[in-house]
LOSEZA-672849 format. One record per residue (C-alpha): x, y, z; residue in three letters. Coordinates in steps of 0.5 Angstrom, whole numbers, plus 2048, in hexadecimal, padded with zeros to 3 digits. Layout:
# LOSEZA-672849
XYZala;...
***
This chain:
# LOSEZA-672849
7E56D99D4unk;7E56DD9DAunk;7DF6DC9DFunk;7D96E19DFunk;7DB6E69E5unk;7E26E29E7unk;7E66E69EBunk;7ED6E49EEunk;7EC6E49F6unk;7F26E69F9unk;7F26E3A00unk;7F66E7A04unk;7F46E6A0Cunk;7F66EAA12unk;7F66E6A18unk;7F66ECA1Eunk;7F56E6A24unk;7FB6E3A26unk;7F76DDA29unk;7F96D7A2Eunk;7FE6D2A2Cunk;7FC6CCA29unk;7FD6C5A2Aunk;7FD6BEA28unk;7FB6B7A2Bunk;7FF6B0A2Aunk;7FD6AAA2Cunk;7FD6A3A2Bunk;7F669FA2Cunk;7F7698A2Funk;7F3692A31unk;7F368FA37unk;7F968AA35unk;7FD690A33unk;7FC68EA2Cunk;7FB695A28unk;7F3696A25unk;7F3699A1Eunk;7ED69CA1Bunk;7EB69FA21unk;7E76A6A20unk;7EA6ABA25unk;7E56B1A26unk;7E86B8A2Aunk;7E16BAA2Cunk;7E46C1A2Eunk;7E56C3A26unk;7E26BDA22unk;7E96BBA1Funk;7E86B3A1Eunk;7EE6AEA1Cunk;7EF6A7A1Bunk;7F56A2A1Eunk;7F96A0A19unk;7FC698A19unk;800699A1Funk;7FA69DA24unk;7FE6A3A23unk;7FA6AAA22unk;7FB6B1A22unk;7F66B8A22unk;7F96BEA20unk;7F66C5A22unk;7F46C4A2Aunk;7F36CAA2Eunk;7F76CBA34unk;7F16C9A3Aunk;7ED6C3A3Cunk;7EC6BEA36unk;7E76B9A35unk;7E86B2A31unk;7E46ADA2Funk;7E66A6A2Cunk;7E26A1A28unk;7E369BA26unk;7DD695A24unk;7E1690A28unk;7E3694A2Eunk;7DF699A33unk;7DF69FA32unk;7E46A3A35unk;7E46ABA38unk;7EA6AEA3Bunk;7EB6B6A3Eunk;7F16B8A3Cunk;7F46C0A3Eunk;7F86C2A38unk;7FE6C7A3Aunk;8036C4A35unk;8046BFA30unk;8006B9A33unk;8036B1A32unk;7FE6ACA35unk;7FC6A4A35unk;7F56A2A35unk;7F269CA36unk;7EB698A34unk;7E8693A38unk;7E568EA34unk;7DC68EA34unk;7DB68AA3Bunk;7D4687A37unk;7D1686A30unk;7CE68EA2Eunk;7C868EA2Bunk;7C7691A25unk;7C3697A28unk;7C9699A2Cunk;7CF698A27unk;7CA69DA23unk;7CA6A2A29unk;7D16A1A2Bunk;7D46A3A25unk;7CF6A9A24unk;7D16ABA2Bunk;7D86ACA29unk;7D66B0A22unk;7CF6B2A21unk;7CD6B4A1Bunk;7D36B4A16unk;7D66B9A12unk;7DE6B8A0Funk;7E36BBA13unk;7E76C1A12unk;7ED6BEA0Funk;7EC6B6A0Dunk;7F36B3A0Aunk;7F56B8A05unk;7EE6BCA04unk;7EC6C2A07unk;7E46C3A09unk;7E46C8A0Eunk;7DF6CEA0Cunk;7DB6C8A08unk;7D46C6A08unk;7D56BEA09unk;7D16B9A0Aunk;7D36B1A0Cunk;7CE6ABA0Bunk;7D06A6A0Funk;7CE6A0A0Cunk;7CE69CA13unk;7C86A0A16unk;7C46A0A0Funk;7BD69BA10unk;7BB69AA09unk;7BC696A02unk;7C3696A02unk;7C36909FDunk;7C06959F8unk;7C369A9FAunk;7BC69E9FBunk;7BF6A59FBunk;7B96A99FEunk;7BB6A4A05unk;7C36A5A05unk;7C36ACA03unk;7BE6AEA08unk;7C26B2A0Cunk;7C56B7A06unk;7C16BDA05unk;7BD6BFA00unk;7BF6B99FAunk;7BA6B89F5unk;7BA6B19F3unk;7B96AD9ECunk;7B56A69EEunk;7B66A39E7unk;7BC69E9E9unk;7B96979EBunk;7BD6929EFunk;7C16999F1unk;7C66989EBunk;7C66A09E9unk;7C76A69EEunk;7C36AC9EBunk;7C46B29F1unk;7C46BA9F0unk;7C26C09F4unk;7C06C79F4unk;7BE6C79EDunk;7C46C29EAunk;7C16BC9E5unk;7C16B69EAunk;7C26B29E3unk;7C86AC9E5unk;7CB6B29EAunk;7CF6B59E4unk;7CF6BC9E8unk;7D36B99EEunk;7DB6B79EEunk;7D96AF9EFunk;7DF6AC9F3unk;7E06A59F6unk;7E56A69FCunk;7E86AC9F9unk;7E86AA9F1unk;7E56AC9ECunk;7DF6A79E9unk;7DA6AA9E4unk;7DB6A99DDunk;7DF6AF9DBunk;7E06B49E0unk;7DF6BB9DCunk;7DC6B79D5unk;7D76B39D8unk;7D76B39DFunk;7D16AD9E0unk;7D26A99E5unk;7D06A19E3unk;7D369E9E8unk;7D069F9F0unk;7D469B9F5unk;7CF6969F9unk;7CD69A9FFunk;7CF692A03unk;7D6694A01unk;7D669BA03unk;7D869EA0Aunk;7D66A5A0Aunk;7D56AAA03unk;7D76B1A04unk;7D46B7A00unk;7D76BDA00unk;7D36C39FDunk;7D46C79F7unk;7DB6CB9FBunk;7DF6C49F9unk;7E06C69F2unk;7E76C99F5unk;7E96C29F7unk;7E56BD9F2unk;7E36C19ECunk;7DF6C69E9unk;7D86C49EAunk;7D26C89EDunk;7D06C19F1unk;7D66C09F6unk;7DA6B99F7unk;7D66B39F8unk;7DB6AE9FBunk;7D96A79FDunk;7DF6A3A02unk;7DF69CA02unk;7DF698A07unk;7E6697A0Bunk;7EA691A0Cunk;7E968FA13unk;7EF690A16unk;7EE68CA1Cunk;7EC685A18unk;7F0681A13unk;7E967FA10unk;7E3682A10unk;7DD67FA0Cunk;7D6683A0Cunk;7D167FA07unk;7CB683A05unk;7C567FA01unk;7BE6849FFunk;7B86819FCunk;7B26869FBunk;7AD6889F7unk;7AD6869EFunk;7B16809F0unk;7B76859F2unk;7BD6819F5unk;7C46859F6unk;7CA6809F9unk;7CF6859FDunk;7D5681A00unk;7DB684A03unk;7E2682A06unk;7E8687A09unk;7ED687A0Eunk;7F4689A10unk;7FA685A10unk;800689A13unk;80168EA0Eunk;7FC68BA09unk;7F568DA09unk;7F068BA04unk;7E868CA02unk;7E46899FDunk;7DD6879FBunk;7D96859F6unk;7D26879F5unk;7CD6859F0unk;7C66879EFunk;7BF6859EAunk;7B96869E9unk;7B26879E5unk;7B068E9E7unk;7AA6909E8unk;7A86929E2unk;7A868D9DCunk;7AE68D9D7unk;7B368F9DDunk;7B668A9DFunk;7BE68B9E2unk;7C46879E4unk;7CA6899E7unk;7D26879E9unk;7D668C9EDunk;7DD6899EFunk;7E268E9F4unk;7E968D9F6unk;7EC6929FCunk;7F46909FDunk;7F7694A02unk;800693A05unk;802698A0Aunk;809698A09unk;80B69CA0Funk;8076A0A15unk;8076A6A0Funk;8066A3A08unk;80169FA05unk;7FF69D9FFunk;7F869B9FCunk;7F56979F7unk;7EE6979F4unk;7EA6939EEunk;7E36939EDunk;7DF6909E8unk;7D86919E6unk;7D468E9E1unk;7CC68E9E0unk;7C768C9DBunk;7C068F9DBunk;7BA6909D6unk;7B76969D7unk;7AF6979D6unk;7AF69E9D4unk;7AB6A49D6unk;7A36A69D6unk;79F6AC9D4unk;79A6AF9D9unk;7956AB9D7unk;7986A59D7unk;79B6A69DFunk;7956A99E1unk;7916A29DFunk;79669D9E0unk;79E69F9E2unk;79F6979E2unk;79E6989D9unk;7A46979D6unk;7A46979CEunk;7AB6969CDunk;7AE68F9CCunk;7B46909C8unk;7B86959CDunk;7BF6939D0unk;7C46969D3unk;7CB6939D6unk;7D06969D9unk;7D86939DBunk;7DC6979E0unk;7E36969E2unk;7E669A9E7unk;7EE69B9E9unk;7F169E9EEunk;7F869E9F2unk;7F96A39F7unk;7FF6A59FBunk;7FE6A9A03unk;8056ABA06unk;8066AFA0Cunk;80C6B3A0Bunk;80C6B5A12unk;8076B7A18unk;8056BCA14unk;8056BBA0Dunk;8016B6A09unk;8016B4A01unk;7FD6AF9FDunk;7FD6AE9F6unk;7F76AA9F2unk;7F86A89EBunk;7F16A59E8unk;7EE6A29E2unk;7E86A09DFunk;7E669B9D9unk;7E069B9D8unk;7D969B9D4unk;7D269C9D3unk;7CD6999CEunk;7C669B9CDunk;7C16979C7unk;7B96999C6unk;7B469B9C3unk;7B26A29C4unk;7AE6A59C0unk;7AE6A69B8unk;7B66A89B6unk;7B66AE9B2unk;7B06B39B4unk;7AF6B79B9unk;7A76B79B8unk;7A66B09BAunk;7A56AE9C2unk;7AB6A99C4unk;7A66A89CAunk;7A06A59C7unk;7A36A39C0unk;7A269C9BEunk;7A76979BEunk;7A56949B7unk;7A568C9B5unk;7A46899AEunk;79F6839ADunk;7A467E9AFunk;7A56829B5unk;7AD6859B4unk;7AD68B9B6unk;7AD6919B1unk;7B16979B5unk;7B76979B6unk;7BA6989BCunk;7BE69E9BEunk;7C569C9C1unk;7CB6A09C5unk;7D169E9C7unk;7D66A29CBunk;7DD6A09CDunk;7E06A49D3unk;7E96A39D4unk;7EC6A89D9unk;7F16AA9DEunk;7F36AE9E2unk;7F86B09E8unk;7F66B49EFunk;7FC6B79F4unk;7FB6BA9FAunk;7FF6BDA00unk;7FD6BFA06unk;8016C2A0Cunk;7FF6C6A12unk;8046CCA14unk;8056D1A19unk;8036D8A17unk;8026DDA1Dunk;8026D8A23unk;7FC6D4A20unk;7FC6CEA1Bunk;7F96CFA13unk;7F86C9A0Funk;7FB6CAA07unk;7F96C6A01unk;7FB6C59FBunk;7F96C09F5unk;7FA6C09EDunk;7F66BA9EAunk;7F76B89E3unk;7F06B59DFunk;7F16B29D8unk;7EB6AF9D4unk;7EA6AB9CDunk;7E36A99CCunk;7DF6A89C6unk;7D76A79C5unk;7D46A49BEunk;7CC6A49BDunk;7C86A09B8unk;7C469B9B6unk;7C36959BBunk;7BF6919B6unk;7B968D9B6unk;7BA6899BCunk;7B76899C3unk;7BD6869C8unk;7C26899CBunk;7C668A9C5unk;7CB6909C5unk;7CE68F9BEunk;7CD6959B8unk;7C96939B3unk;7CB69A9AEunk;7CD6959A7unk;7C56919A8unk;7C26999A9unk;7C769E9A5unk;7C16A39A6unk;7C06A39ADunk;7C06A99AFunk;7C36A99B6unk;7CB6A79B3unk;7D06AB9B7unk;7D76A99B9unk;7DC6AE9BDunk;7E26AE9C1unk;7E26B29C7unk;7E96B39CAunk;7EA6B79D0unk;7F06BA9D4unk;7EF6BE9DBunk;7F56C09E0unk;7F36C49E6unk;7F76C79ECunk;7F36C99F3unk;7F56CB9F9unk;7F26CDA00unk;7F46D0A07unk;7F16D0A0Eunk;7F36D6A11unk;7F16D6A18unk;7F06DDA1Bunk;7EE6DBA22unk;7ED6D5A26unk;7E56D5A23unk;7E56D9A1Cunk;7E96D5A16unk;7E96D8A0Funk;7EA6D3A0Aunk;7EC6D7A02unk;7ED6D29FCunk;7EE6D29F5unk;7EE6CE9EEunk;7F16CE9E7unk;7EE6CA9E2unk;7F06C99DAunk;7EB6C69D7unk;7EB6C39D0unk;7E56BF9CDunk;7E56BD9C5unk;7E06B99C1unk;7E36B69BBunk;7DD6B39B6unk;7D86B29B2unk;7D06B09B1unk;7CB6AF9ABunk;7C76B49A9unk;7C16B09A7unk;7BB6B59A3unk;7B56B19A2unk;7AE6B399Funk;7A76B59A1unk;7A66AD9A1unk;7AC6AB9A5unk;7B06A99A0unk;7B86AB99Funk;7B96B099Aunk;7C16B199Cunk;7C66AE9A0unk;7CD6B29A1unk;7D26B19A6unk;7D56B89AAunk;7DA6B99AEunk;7D96BD9B5unk;7E06BE9B8unk;7E16C29BEunk;7E66C59C2unk;7E46C99C9unk;7EB6CB9CDunk;7EA6D09D2unk;7EE6D19D9unk;7EC6D59E0unk;7EC6D69E7unk;7E76D59EBunk;7E76D89F3unk;7E36D79FAunk;7E36D7A01unk;7E16D5A07unk;7E06D6A0Eunk;7DE6D3A15unk;7DD6D5A1Cunk;7DC6D1A22unk;7D96D5A27unk;7DA6CEA2Bunk;7DB6C7A2Bunk;7D46C5A29unk;7D26CBA24unk;7D56CEA1Dunk;7D46D3A19unk;7D76D2A11unk;7D66D5A0Bunk;7D96D5A04unk;7D96D79FDunk;7DD6D49F7unk;7DC6D59F0unk;7DA6CF9EBunk;7DA6CD9E4unk;7D76C79E0unk;7DB6C69D9unk;7D66C39D3unk;7D66BC9D3unk;7D66B89CDunk;7CF6B69CDunk;7CD6BD9CDunk;7D16BF9C7unk;7CF6B89C3unk;7C96B49C3unk;7C46B19BFunk;7BD6B19C3unk;7B66B19C1unk;7B46B69C6unk;7B96BC9C6unk;7BE6BF9C1unk;7C56C29C3unk;7C66CA9C2unk;7CE6CA9BFunk;7CF6CF9C2unk;7CE6CC9C9unk;7D36CF9CEunk;7D66CD9D6unk;7D26CF9DCunk;7D56D39E2unk;7D36D69E8unk;7D46D69F0unk;7D16D39F7unk;7D16D69FDunk;7CF6D2A04unk;7CD6D5A0Aunk;7CC6D1A11unk;7CD6CEA18unk;7CE6C8A1Aunk;7CF6C3A21unk;7CC6BFA26unk;7C86C0A2Cunk;7CB6BBA31unk;7C96B3A2Funk;7C26B6A2Eunk;7C26BBA27unk;7C66BBA20unk;7C56C0A1Cunk;7C86C3A15unk;7C36CAA13unk;7C66CEA0Dunk;7C46D3A07unk;7C76D2A01unk;7C76D79FAunk;7C96D49F3unk;7CA6D99EDunk;7CA6D59E7unk;7CC6D89E0unk;7CB6D59D9unk;7C76D09DCunk;7C66CA9D7unk;7BF6C89D6unk;7B96C69D0unk;7B56CB9CDunk;7B16CC9C6unk;7B46D09C1unk;7B06D39BBunk;7AE6CD9B7unk;7AB6C99BDunk;7B26C49BEunk;7B46C49C5unk;7BB6C59C5unk;7C06C59CBunk;7C46CB9CDunk;7C66D19D1unk;7C06D39D3unk;7C26D89D8unk;7C46DB9E0unk;7C06D99E5unk;7C16DA9ECunk;7BF6D59F2unk;7BF6D59F9unk;7BB6D1A00unk;7BB6CFA07unk;7BF6C8A07unk;7BE6C5A0Funk;7BF6BEA12unk;7BD6BCA1Aunk;7BF6B6A1Dunk;7BB6B6A24unk;7BD6B0A29unk;7B66AFA2Dunk;7B86AAA32unk;7BE6ADA34unk;7BB6B3A35unk;7B66B0A39unk;7B86A9A3Cunk;7C06A9A3Bunk;7C06A3A40unk;7BF69DA3Cunk;7C469DA37unk;7C0697A34unk;7BB69BA30unk;7BB6A0A2Bunk;7B66A5A28unk;7B86ABA24unk;7B56B0A1Funk;7B86B3A19unk;7B56B8A14unk;7B86BAA0Dunk;7B66C0A0Bunk;7B76C5A04unk;7B46CAA02unk;7B66CD9FBunk;7B46D39F6unk;7B66D59F0unk;7B56D99E9unk;7B96DB9E3unk;7BC6E29E3unk;7BE6E29DCunk;7BD6E09D5unk;7BE6E29CEunk;7B86DC9CDunk;7B16DF9CDunk;7AD6DC9D3unk;7B26DA9D7unk;7B46E09DBunk;7B06DF9E3unk;7AE6D89E2unk;7B06D29E8unk;7B66CE9E5unk;7B56C79E5unk;7B66C29EAunk;7B56C59EFunk;7AF6C39F5unk;7AE6C99F9unk;7AD6C49FFunk;7B16BE9FFunk;7AF6BBA06unk;7B26B4A0Aunk;7B16B2A11unk;7B16ABA14unk;7B06A8A1Cunk;7B56A3A1Dunk;7B469EA23unk;7B8698A26unk;7B8694A2Bunk;7BE690A2Dunk;7BF68CA26unk;7B968EA23unk;7B9695A1Eunk;7B3698A1Bunk;7B369EA16unk;7AC6A2A14unk;7AF6A8A0Funk;7AA6ACA0Bunk;7AC6B0A04unk;7A86B5A01unk;7AA6B99FBunk;7A66BF9F8unk;7A56BF9F1unk;7AA6C19ECunk;7AC6C49E5unk;7B06C09E0unk;7AF6C59DAunk;7B26CC9DAunk;7AB6CE9D7unk;7A86CD9DEunk;7A26C89DAunk;79E6C69E0unk;79B6C19DDunk;79C6BD9D6unk;79B6C29D1unk;7956C19CCunk;7976BF9C5unk;79E6BE9C7unk;79F6B69C5unk;7A56B69CAunk;7A16B79D0unk;7A46B29D4unk;7AA6B79D4unk;7A76BD9D5unk;7A46BF9DCunk;7A56BE9E3unk;7A66B99E8unk;7A16B99EDunk;7A26B99F4unk;7A26B39F8unk;7A36AF9FEunk;7A66A8A01unk;7A66A4A07unk;7AC6A0A08unk;7AC69AA0Dunk;7B2696A10unk;7B3692A15unk;7BA68DA17unk;7BC688A1Dunk;7C3686A1Eunk;7C4680A22unk;7CC67DA23unk;7CF67CA1Bunk;7C867EA18unk;7C4684A16unk;7BD684A13unk;7BB68AA0Funk;7B468CA0Cunk;7B0691A0Aunk;7AB693A06unk;7AC699A01unk;7A669E9FFunk;7A269BA05unk;79C69FA02unk;79D69D9FAunk;79D6A39F7unk;79D6A49F0unk;7A26AA9EEunk;7A86AB9EAunk;7AE6B09EBunk;7B16B19E3unk;7AE6B39DDunk;7B46B09D8unk;7B56B39D2unk;7BA6AD9D0unk;7BC6A69D3unk;7B96A39D7unk;7B36A69D3unk;7B16AA9D0unk;7AB6AC9D5unk;7A96AB9DCunk;7AD6A69E0unk;7A86A49E5unk;7AB6A29EDunk;7AB69C9F0unk;7A469A9F3unk;7A46969FAunk;7A96929FAunk;7AC68DA00unk;7B368AA01unk;7B6685A07unk;7BE685A08unk;7C1680A0Bunk;7C9682A0Eunk;7CE67DA11unk;7D4680A13unk;7D967CA16unk;
***
């Protein structure tokens, strides 16, 4: 299958200007005892390049211009070192860091790092990846003030522009973010990775993320928008990569223990060990969470284990193995109608709905430097996982009842009458991704070439049927007891994906670079199985039950192309632009699902389009950091839900859409602006604003063309004020999200006479205020805060299936307190 308007892009670059020579700076960083310092961050202020010192303290910076170069070296255990170097040839230097003269306050530590790096974006080249000319954002978790124990999404991602968030997961067990009109449900429109490898259920067949690393274990979150499709897959959203905390290179043992209490009997315990012994490094943690939730029937229990082992064979070769285990069980209180929500948003009429996730991730990565110019990496990864959902979601076999308000009936003896619906999905997949990055000289300037390939194979299965009359967390099928239960199906979903991708940074001058790229994809998506077709009479009695086979085989191959560019006016201002094709393969939940709220169009197909960004970013001294950009997204054959001629809601391709807007992030260090003399104080203000417009430009369905696109608030604002004095830090954050549609019809409220009025309608505008405080004393740190300080009653999702269907209310006012011990 070909992409619409897909044309082969031929890249012939004519370089007309011979630029000045490019050089390298090699060096070693040591302490006052002449011992190497590993993990120190070396930053070239002249071009924004940065690197981290190796185990022997060595580092290398390439692509350095002739003239004066300004270096900064940062390590938490040492004073910041700043050095001015005159470059006229390749340079070799030795840098000595001095120990901190006194124990620094929390405020000073935070400001030291921000002084060096400011608002951080990904470097043009990191490891074996290229990010030049792309819109990238990096969340440094060490700078986040908020409820990390519960993965509070609106606080953690406060500095990422334009994200739309479903706040439906108590305890932060799942991440639900989207943006630019992409459905936030389980972050399925991003390529979600941990330390560079896939962690979702099935990258193409079912790209939903049921596992989210705890924020307390994350060093940084890397977000790259739509242009990431060339290196990381075909998705519209881009890349979301969780970079986990690394072993401390300067300690043999480092212990961190964090214990948290909060509203509704919340308790979390996070405990980690890490360190480096010679060439061996390790980092591991155990995270336990439990709580009751703010609604009845919403208790949860979660256990998460992670282990990272590394061995440095030489300065150029390292092997890393990782294992992740997650198991959690959550009771789900179900969704609400508009009327139920307006009367009591904490109401629940579902006592038998449960959700269970078991996730095991494996990774083995080899990193090797063939030379100072050529880096290679290969990552083998795998997933063995399952998710199970059981519950009463309305009377089965009928679209004429209300799945939200249907009564879960009991007989005279108090026994349940209605069978629960049970869905069990198993995911087994593995893959390998190899990357080779090399630097070479072209017309007297250094260019960077990346070539890579990925092989991915999955064998998933899904079964749906009767969960019986029980009320507990029993995930055993009862189809033999209920042979005429209508929602019975059993399917295998074998998927195969092979791809080759490449990018090249061409430096056309000392300020301007162009980065073209391509990706070739081969995708084979299969569906093999059968379902029971049960027909009922008007009284609800089964009159026919036949098993029908539904096998499908979709095979396609295609190219994606893109190009990015970067122009650095000076060391503090960069203009960037990029455009890239995108593609989304239909998932097996698109192909086959039995839901009480919608049916699936048998002719449903893949989605395609492209994304473009143009913007400027930089910093003004140590006072202001900013990233302001405009974007456009062309979305063809978008999948959504509409009514058919029998008044049934059908999921299928609904039309073409165009989405565009302005995204901006500004961080103003007020204290440095007016009084930089006293480092014991910190006062800063940030504003994260997204203004988005959208409409359907074409559709074969009546009543769609000209409508606005779902999941897009026109105004999405997060702003906050941070204040600190010595070891005391505080943050006050305000969030405002305007009204957004959840349905293609643009229904502005629940439709009169429609029995599913918790599913159709808008998400009203809401505004939230969060307060966070922390105090550090030697090895101890106390964190506390109040989320939703004004106790706003609001919701962010109208679910068509689990965890609903219906309106899923968000949390009211909650508090938390965390005590941390670090040794």
